[in-house]
C-alpha positions in Angstrom: 104.3 66.8 116.5 102.5 69.2 118.7 101.3 72.5 117.5 101.2 75.3 120.0 97.8 77.1 119.7 98.3 79.2 122.8 99.4 82.3 121.0 96.0 83.2 119.4 94.3 82.8 122.8 96.7 85.3 124.4 95.3 88.1 122.2 92.5 89.9 123.9 89.6 91.5 122.0 91.2 94.9 122.5 94.4 93.6 120.9 92.6 92.3 117.8 90.6 95.5 117.5 93.7 97.6 117.8 95.5 95.4 115.2 92.6 95.8 112.7 92.5 99.5 113.3 96.3 99.7 112.5 96.0 98.0 109.1 92.7 99.6 108.1 94.1 103.0 108.9 97.3 102.3 107.0 95.4 101.2 103.9 92.7 103.9 104.1 95.1 106.9 104.4 97.1 105.5 101.6 94.1 105.2 99.4 92.7 108.6 100.3 96.1 110.2 99.7 96.4 108.7 96.2 92.7 109.0 95.3 91.5 112.1 97.1 88.2 113.9 96.5 88.2 116.0 93.3 87.6 119.2 95.3 90.4 118.6 97.9 93.5 117.1 96.4 96.3 115.9 98.6 99.8 117.4 98.6 101.1 114.2 96.7 98.5 114.8 94.0 99.2 118.5 93.7 103.0 117.8 93.4 102.2 115.7 90.3 101.5 118.9 88.4 104.8 120.4 89.4 106.6 117.3 88.4 105.1 117.4 85.0 105.8 121.1 84.8 109.4 120.4 85.8 109.9 118.1 82.9 108.3 120.6 80.4 110.7 123.3 81.7 113.5 120.8 81.5 113.2 120.7 77.7 114.2 124.3 77.2 116.7 124.6 80.1 120.4 124.8 79.1 122.5 123.6 80.7 120.7 120.9 82.6 123.0 120.5 85.6 120.3 122.0 87.8 117.9 119.2 86.9 120.5 116.5 87.4 121.3 117.8 90.9 117.6 117.7 91.9 117.3 114.1 90.7 120.5 113.1 92.5 119.2 114.6 95.7 115.9 112.6 95.3 117.9 109.4 94.8 120.0 110.1 97.9 116.9 110.5 100.0 115.5 107.2 98.9 118.9 105.5 99.5 119.1 107.0 103.0 115.7 105.7 104.0 116.3 102.3 102.5 119.5 102.0 104.4 117.8 103.1 107.6 115.0 100.5 107.1 117.7 97.8 106.6 119.3 98.7 109.9 115.9 98.7 111.6 115.0 95.3 110.1 118.3 93.9 111.4 117.7 95.3 114.8 114.2 93.8 115.0 115.4 90.4 113.8 118.1 90.4 116.4 115.6 91.3 119.1 113.2 88.5 118.0 116.0 86.0 117.7 117.4 86.7 121.2 114.6 85.0 123.0 116.5 85.0 126.3 116.5 88.8 126.4 112.7 89.0 125.8 112.1 86.3 128.4 114.3 88.1 130.9 112.3 91.3 130.3 109.1 89.4 130.7 110.2 87.9 134.0 111.2 91.4 135.2 107.6 92.4 134.8 106.4 89.1 136.2 105.1 87.9 132.9 105.0 84.3 131.6 106.9 82.8 128.7 103.7 83.2 126.7 103.9 87.0 127.1 107.4 87.0 125.7 106.2 85.1 122.6 103.4 87.7 122.3 106.0 90.4 122.4 107.8 88.7 119.5 104.5 88.6 117.5 104.1 92.3 118.2 107.6 93.0 116.9 106.8 91.1 113.7 104.0 93.6 113.0 106.5 96.4 113.2 108.9 94.5 111.1 106.2 94.1 108.4 105.9 97.9 108.0 109.7 98.4 108.1 110.2 95.7 105.4 107.4 97.2 103.3 109.0 100.6 103.5 112.4 99.2 102.5 110.9 97.6 99.4 109.1 100.8 98.5 112.2 102.9 98.9 114.4 100.5 96.9 111.8 100.6 94.0 111.6 104.3 94.2 115.4 104.6 94.0 115.4 102.5 90.9 112.5 104.4 89.3 114.3 107.7 89.8 117.3 106.0 88.0 115.0 105.2 85.1 113.8 108.8 85.2 117.4 110.0 84.9 117.9 107.9 81.8 114.7 109.1 80.3 115.7 112.7 80.9 119.0 112.1 79.3 117.1 110.8 76.2 115.2 114.1 75.8 116.6 116.0 72.8 118.4 119.3 73.5 116.4 120.9 70.6 113.1 122.2 72.0 111.7 122.1 68.4 112.3 118.4 68.1 108.8 116.7 68.0 110.1 113.9 70.2 111.1 116.2 73.1 107.6 116.7 74.7 106.8 113.1 74.5 110.0 112.0 76.1 109.6 114.7 78.8 106.1 113.3 79.6 107.5 109.8 79.9 110.2 111.1 82.3 107.4 112.9 84.3 105.4 109.6 84.5 108.4 107.8 85.9 109.2 110.6 88.3 105.6 110.6 89.6 105.6 106.8 90.0 108.9 107.0 91.9 107.5 109.7 94.2 104.3 107.6 94.8 106.4 104.7 95.9 108.6 107.0 98.1 105.5 108.4 99.8 104.1 105.0 100.4 107.4 104.0 102.1 107.2 107.1 104.3 103.7 106.1 105.4 104.9 102.6 106.3 107.7 104.2 108.4 105.1 106.3 110.2 102.9 103.4 111.0 105.9 101.3 112.0 106.6 103.8 114.7 102.9 103.9 115.7 102.8 100.1 115.9 105.5 100.1 118.6 102.8 101.4 120.9 101.5 97.8 121.0 104.4 96.8 123.2 102.7 98.9 125.9 99.3 97.4 125.3 96.3 97.7 122.9 95.2 101.1 124.1 98.7 102.5 123.5 98.5 101.1 120.0 95.2 102.7 119.3 96.6 106.0 120.6 99.7 105.6 118.4 97.6 104.8 115.3 95.4 107.8 116.0 98.3 110.2 116.3 100.0 108.8 113.1 96.7 108.9 111.2 96.1 112.5 112.2 99.6 113.7 111.4 99.6 112.0 108.0 96.2 113.4 107.1 97.1 116.9 108.2 100.3 117.0 106.2 98.5 115.9 103.1 95.2 117.9 103.4 95.5 120.7 106.0 99.2 121.8 106.2 100.8 125.1 105.6 102.9 123.5 102.8 99.7 122.6 101.0 98.4 126.1 101.2 101.7 127.4 99.8 101.5 124.8 96.9 97.9 125.9 96.2 98.8 129.5 95.6 99.8 129.1 92.0 99.3 125.7 90.4 100.6 124.8 86.9 97.9 123.9 84.4 97.0 120.2 84.4 98.8 118.0 81.9 97.0 114.9 80.7 94.7 113.5 83.3 95.5 115.0 86.7 93.4 113.7 89.7 93.8 117.1 91.3 91.3 118.5 88.8 88.0 116.9 87.7 88.1 115.6 84.2 85.1 117.8 83.2 87.0 121.0 83.9 90.4 119.9 82.5 91.5 122.0 79.5 92.4 120.3 76.3 95.7 118.4 76.3 98.6 120.3 74.8 99.8 119.0 71.5 102.4 116.3 71.7 
């Protein structure tokens, strides 16, 4: 049995550097978004406060149709993106499996068969991000379902001592679902950026740079962030958007 070791040798230094930049940027922006500096929280962290405030207001709201409609719209969004990722995954697999089409495209540009295999490897990188996004969206959809059940378990009586605790549990599930949804969106962004590799390593570097800038700006320097910062709810429990030293005492549960 002969093992073909020609594929690694076809990667140039620029290709490997661009590939490392892609994954390092994806991991770094995800970490910074979820663990931002205390003095500059991201939009995702700021929205945690509003999600907790939503659940506290949910306790005294009657009827609760408004809350159920919001949660239904969140679940529809995750289902839409999960379906789109499934379609994209099928398209990439079909393109990789149709070797003749890639080989014909390679011959059109006077490339060798090795170049066609290299294109397949590049598509696998894009498929990695698409599949990761699909898994994140599916898990987010399920967590929003758990949140709906937990919200249904919140007593209608605001004076019930169990109500605040159940509301905080629902908020925790809502926040976890949103975190998974945001992670899926980032994977979609970088999947689109990774397609630049088909045009060469420098195109991949340019695509990653654009995606990284757009993602950072939306989380840390966007007009929506300034709007959210105008009137923040008080932190509930431990909120990464506020340093622990300046966090007021927790409300009684």
